[in-house]
N, C-alpha and C positions, 0 to 999 in steps of 0.2 A: 270442565276441570283438571282430567286428566295433563292437557296440554296445557294449564296452568302450574300444575305441579312440576309437570316435566321442565318448562322455561323456568323455573324457578332453581331445580335443582339443577339444571344446566349453569345458572348463572354462577350460583354458590361454586361449583365446581370449576370455573373459569378464573373465578375471585380467588379462590385457596391456592390453583396452581401458579398464578400470577404473583400471589402472596407470598408461596415458597420459593419461586423465582429470584424474587424482588431481595426478599430475607439472604439469600444466597451471596446476590451480588454485594449487600453490603455487609455481608460476613468478609467475602473476599478482598473488598477495598480496605476492612479495617485490619484483617491480617496482614495485609502489605501495608500495613501504616499508613492508612489515607495516600493510596496510592493515586494521588492528584498529582497532575503537572498542567504547568500553566507557562506559556511559551512568554519569554520576554520581550518579545518585541512585536510590534502593529502596524499594521501598514494598511493601503486603498488600493484600489486600481485593480492593475492587470497582472497575473502573472502566467508564463508559461510552464505546464509542465510539459516535461518529456521522457516518457518510458520506454522500452524496450524489446516494441512489437519491430517487425520489421518496414512497416510501414513508414515507420520514423527516419527512414535512410533516404526517403523523397525528401525530406526538409534539413537533412544536414549541408548541402549547397548553399542554403540559405540563411543561415543562423547568422554568418558577419554581415548581411547585404539586407535582410529585410528588417523596415523600420520597428514591426513589431516585436522583433527579436533582439534588436538594439536598443530598443526604447524602456522595453520593459522586462522586469525581474525573472527570473528562471529559476526550475528546481528539475533538479535531474536524479536519476537514480541507478542502482546496481551497478554496472561496468562501464558508466559512460566516460570514466576519466580515461578509461584506456585508450578512446579515440581522440585521433588530434582536433576534432571540433570542440573538445573541453576547453581548450585555452583558449580560442576565440569567442566561444559563449561566452566563458568566463560567470558561470552560476553564482547566485547568492546563495541558493540551498542545496544542500543534497541529502537523499534519503535513501536509510538503509533498512531492510527487515527482514528478510531472508536468513536463516538460522545459519548459512555458511558463512557468515560476516561475522560471527560470533564465537564458532567453535570447528573443530577439525568434523569436516563433510567427507568421507572417502571420495576420489576421485575430484572434487576441487580447491583440495589446499592450494596446490602451487598456483593456481590460476589465481583464487583470492588473496594471495601473498604477493604476485605482480600487481594486482589492482589498488593495495594498500601501496605500493612501493610509487606507484604511478600518482598516488591522493598525494602522498607526501611529497613527491616532489617537485609536480605540475604548479600546486596551488600556490601561488604568488600574489593572491588577492583574499580580500576578507570573503569567508565561506563558512556557514551553520550546516553544519551535521548535525541531522537529527536521526537518532536511532531509538528502538523500544526499550522504556524503561524498564521492562523484566531482565535485561542483560545487565544494566547498570554501567554508568561512566569508567568505573575505575576497570574494571575487568575490560572494557572493550578496549581501552588504550593499550592494558596490557598484552591481550591479543593482537592488535592490529597494528601496537609499535610506531603509534602517528604520535608526534613530537613537532608537529609545524603548528608555529604560532598563529598563522593565518585562521588554523581550523579551528571554531568554537564547537564543540558537542553538545547537543540539549537532549534531554530525553521525553520521548512522549508516549505519554500510556497507551497501550492497548489492550486493556481490560475489556473485555466482552460485556453487554448490558444485557443482562436476562430481567422480567417482569412486567409491571405495570407498564403500558405503552405510552402513556400519556408523561411519564418521567424520562422516557429514553435519551430526548434531544437535550434536555435541560444538563444531563447528565453527563454527554458527551461536551456540552459549552462548558461547564465545568471543571472539564479534563478530569474525572474521575474513570471515565469509560470513553470508549470509540467502536466505531465498525471493526469487526476483527478484520486484520489487515492478510486476508488470504492471500493477497499481492501486495508488493509494495506501492502499487499505483491506489488503493485504499488509504494505505496510510498517510501518503504523498497529499491524497485530496482532502483530507481529514485536516492533516497540520498547515493546507494552505489556508481553509475555511477559518481556524482558529488564530491564525495570522493576521486577520482580518482582510484579507483579499476581495473583491467585489466581482472580480471575473477570473476565473480559472479556463486558460486553453488546453487543451489535453491533444499531445500527438502522439502515436505511434501503441494507442491502447487497443491492438489488434483481439487478443484474448481469444483466438482460433482455436481453443484447446479440443473442441469437438471433432473437427475437423482430420486434426491431426493424429487421433486414438488408434492403435493397433495392438495385435496379442503377436508376438515373435513365436517362434516354432517349439519354446518351454511352455508357452499360454500364460506367460507373464506380460502386463499390458505395458505399451510402451507408450511415448509419446513423441512428435516430430519435432524438436526444439528449432524454433526459427526467433534469432536477436540480431537484430540491427547491427550490422559489423563484422558478424560472426558464421562460419559456415555451417549448413544444416545438419542436424545431429540427431540419431534415435536413439532415445536414452530408456531405459528400464524405471518404471514408476515404483518407488521403494518409500518406506518409511526412513529418517534420519538414521536410522539403527540398520539399515539394509533390509527390514522384512519385507515382503511382498504385501501389495495394494490391490483389494478384489477391485474389477471393474465395478460394480455397484457402489463399493465406499468411493470410490475414485470420481463418479458421476455426481454422488452424495456430496463430495465436499466441494463439486463444481456450482452445486446448485446452491448449497451454502455461501461460494464465492461473488454468485450474482446477488444473491438477497442483502448482502453487505453493500453490494455497490449501489441496492436501491436505499438502503439505511442512510448511503452517503449523500445521494441525491435529495432524500427528504429532510436532511438534518442541511442542507446548501440552504433548501427552499426556507427551512425556517428562520434562518439565520439571516438569510438575503444576499446569498450569495449564487451567481449566474456561472455554472459550469457546461463548457459546450467541447464536445468530441470531435476535432478536426482529422479523425483517424479515416481514411476512405475504405480500409476492411475493418470492421469489428464485430465482435460478438455480445458487445454490452449496450443493453437499449436504455439504461438508466439516466442516460445524458444526451441532451439537447445534439443533435447532429449539426454541424457547422464545416461543409466542404470548401474547399478552393475551388474558384472558378478555371 
């Protein structure tokens, strides 16, 4: 009898918690004026997603030569437009998620300005630029000063979902919510799924954060930044306002990051999209590996 009562109370507790979280999600959606985004284009077939892990450098010489990069559309992220391969690949989609592309972040302003100049000058073909809806197209245009008529800017919802699990992927599909974009790769994958692609091939998804962690002499958590085409850099891990982040909080954030990769994979499975990770070195185990011979 005690076991039964305990089970009933536990069920009621879980239901009440999920109901509360689900209600908060609905309130956020309504407060944000039905924060739904529906991507205007529909595709099928394969798409290449090239993110900015160091291992992406191995495919750069192949972008204008190998059939899968010539025949299939591509989506790139972050500072890819700074590379000479940008004009060789001529990607159909571009994804930005990091706050530094939407507001001044100390130490990154000049680099971001240079990137926007390259994106503006180099893009001579139709390009769809995907940005988080929370930043707004008008504000982004004002900040980036992008006026290139070849670049179409589209908003993507990045509002996280909390509540009953049975509704999670339905809300993702409707465009109300999305896996939280702890990295731009998550937002790009979610966008590719909602664009209708049947298969997504990822390159450069290293995410080897754990191996690069260290403390400097002041006790501040640092990581070794390794991005394709850029020199290694040791950077203090701080908030956007410059405050210190404890190692505990940082590792907790990495856990949430991996969890949202799991949500992305499960959403892909729900829709019927296959995701293959071609990165030779990776700390993301959510997706099926497909390594080149």
